[in-house]
N, C-alpha and C positions, 0 to 999 in steps of 0.2 A: 451448444456443446453439452453433450450428455455427461453427467457427473457420475452416475452409477456405473461402476466398473472402470472409472478413470483412475489415473495415478497422479496425485497432486503433491506439489512441494510448496510449503508455506514458510516464508521467512518471518522471523520475530514472533515465534509461536508461544513464547513464555508467558504472555499476558495480553490483556486487552483484545483488540480486534483480531490479532493473529491467533490467539487462543481459540476464539470463537470460529474463525475460519477452519482451523484444523478439526475442531469438534464437529461442526456442522457438515463438513465434507465427509467425515467418517459416517455420520448419520445418513448421508445420502448414498452411501455405498461405495465411496472412493477409498483407495489406498492412499495413505498420507505420510509424507516425510515432514515431520514437525521440527523445524530448525531454529536455533538460537545461538547467540554467542556463549551463553551459559546454559547448556542443555540440562544441567542438574535442576534448573528451575522449571523445566517443562514437565507437566503432569497431565498427560492425555492418553488414557488407556486405549490401546489399539493402534496408536501411531508409532511409526519408527522415528525415534528421536535422534537427531544428528547435530553435531556442532557446526555452526556456520557463522563466519564474520564476512558480511558482504563487502566490506571495505578492504579485505585482504585477498588479493588475487589467488594466492596459493590455496586458500580456504575455498574460494569459489571453484577453482579447478578440481579440487578434491571432491566436492559435492556433485559436480557434473559427472565425474568419473564413477561415482557410487550410484547415482540416481538416473541411470540411462533409460529407465522406463517411464519417465515423467511425461505426461501430456497436458498438464495444467500447472502453470507457474503463478503463484500468488506473491507479488512483491509488496510486502507489508512493512518490513523492518525499516526503521528510519530514526535518525537523531532529530528530536523535535525542539531542542532548546538552544538555538543559536543567538537569541537576543536580538537587539536592534542593529541595523546595518551600520549606522554612523557611530554609535556609542558603544556597541558591543565588542566583546573580545574576538579578535580575528581568528584565533584557533577554533573557537566555538562556531563561528560562522563557517569556516572551512569544513569542519566536521559535519555540520548540517547539510551543506552542499555535497560533501563527499558521499554520505550515506543515501540521501534522497535521489541525487542525480547519478553520480558515478557508480555507486553501489548497485542501484537498479539497472543501470546500463551494463555493468559487468555480468550480472545474472542473466540478462537477456542475451548478451553475446555468447555466453557459455551454453545456454539452453536452446537457442534458436536452431542449431543443427539437430539437437536431440528431438525437439518438437517436430521438425521436418521429417525425420526418420520415422516418427511415431504417428504420422498422418496429419500433422498441422497443429492440432491442439489449440491451446489458448494461454494467453498471458493476461493477468489482471493486476494493474498497478493501483495501489491505494494512494489517492491524492488527497486534496482538501480544497474546500471552497476558498480558503485563504489564497489559493493560486490566482483567483480572480478579484478578490477584495482583500488587500493586505491587512495585517493585524498589528496594531501598535503594541509594543512590548516584545514582539518576536517577528519583526519584518524579515529577518534572515530566513526563517522557516517559510514564510509566504513566498519569498523569492525562490527558494529551493523547490517548493511545490509548483510554482509557475514554470520553472525549468523542467520539472518532471512531467508536467502536462505537455509541453512542447516535445519532450523526448517520446512520450506515449504516442502522440500523433505522428511523429516521424517514423517510429518503429512500425506502427500499423501500416504505413505506406510501404516500407521496405520489406515487410514480411508477408504482404498480401499475396505474392506469387506462390508462397508455399502453403497457403491456406490457413495461416495462423490467425486466430481471432485475438485482437489486441484491445483490451477493455480498460477504460478509465473509470474508477470508482471515485466520485467527488462528493464527499459528505460535508455537512456543516459541523455542528457541535455534537460530538459523540462522547458519551459518558464513560470515559476511561479515567484511570487514576492520573494519567499525564495531564488531562484537561483540568481535573479538579485541583491538582497541585498548582498548575499555572494560575487558576482562578484565585486560590488562596494567597499566592505570592503577590498578586496585583489587586486584591480586594474586590474581586468581581463576583457579583451575585447574578445567577441566570434566572430569566423569567420562567415561570411555570410552563412546561411543555416545550421549552427551547432545546433541551438536550435529548438526543436520541440514544436509546439503549444500544450498546454495541452488538448484542445478539440480533436485534431487529435490523440493524444496518447490514450485517453479514447475510441474513436471510434475504434481504432485498438484493444484495450483490449476487448471490448464487442463483436466485431466480432470474435475474437479468442475464447472467452468464449462460444459463441454460436456454434463455430465449434469444440468444445471439445478439444481444445489445452491445454497442461499442462504447457507450457513455452512460453510466448509471448514477443518477443524482437523487439525493434525498430532498425534501422540500426546501431546506436552506440552500442546498446546492443549485436547485432550479432558480431560486431568487437571485443568487449570486451571479449565475451565468446571464440571466436576463439583464442584470445591471450593466453588463459590458457595453450595451448599446448607448449608455449615457456616460457622464464624466466619471473618472476613477473615484472610488470611495473606500473607506476603511471597512473592515469586517466588523459587523455588529455583534459584540459580545454581550 
C-alpha cells in the first residue's frame, strides 16, 4: 500500500500511538483525518481534525459520510482499562469490549464500501501481544484484544475479494502514558529496553503496511506468538 498520496483516517489521534500515526502519515505524504472523541485535544498541524466516538453508531455514520475519500483506515482508539474478568466492574469490562471489538467492527463495516470504491485500500488494526498472553490486572483488555485479533482475521478473509489489505499490528510494551499509568497503579518496573517508543512502533507499522504485510510484530509480539505453540501463559511485564 503506497502511503504517499493516500488518504488516511486515524482513530484516537489525541495522544500516544494514534498521534504518532497521524503525524507520520502526514510526513509520508498522506492526507489525514485525525479523529478523537474530544477533538479539542488533537494538535496535529496539517491534519483535518474531526470528532468521532467509535462506540456511537451515529458518530461512525457521520464520519463515513464526511470522509468518502479514505483509502487507509487505522483503527487505534480503544478503552484499555477493563480490569480483571472475575473481580472487575462489569460496566468497565463491557466498555473495553465495546471499543476494541464492536467499535473496530463498526468502523470497518462503515468504511469497507468506501475502500472498495477507492480501489481496495487498507485497514490496520492496533492490537496487542496481550491477545496471545493474557495480562494479570487487566484480563478484560487481553480478552478484548484476543477478540479483535479474531475479528481482524475474519475481516481479512471477507474483504479479500475487494482487494482490501487487512493488517494486524501486534506490539508488546509500548511507552504510552496509558502503560506507565498502569505500571504505577500496580507497582511494576520495566526492565531496561523492554518498552518500545511509540514513534518507533508506528514507523515499523507504516513500513510494514507499505510492504504489504498482513501481521506486523515487534520483538515482544514475535515472542508472544511463538509461545502459542506451548501451554498458555501470562504476559510478562
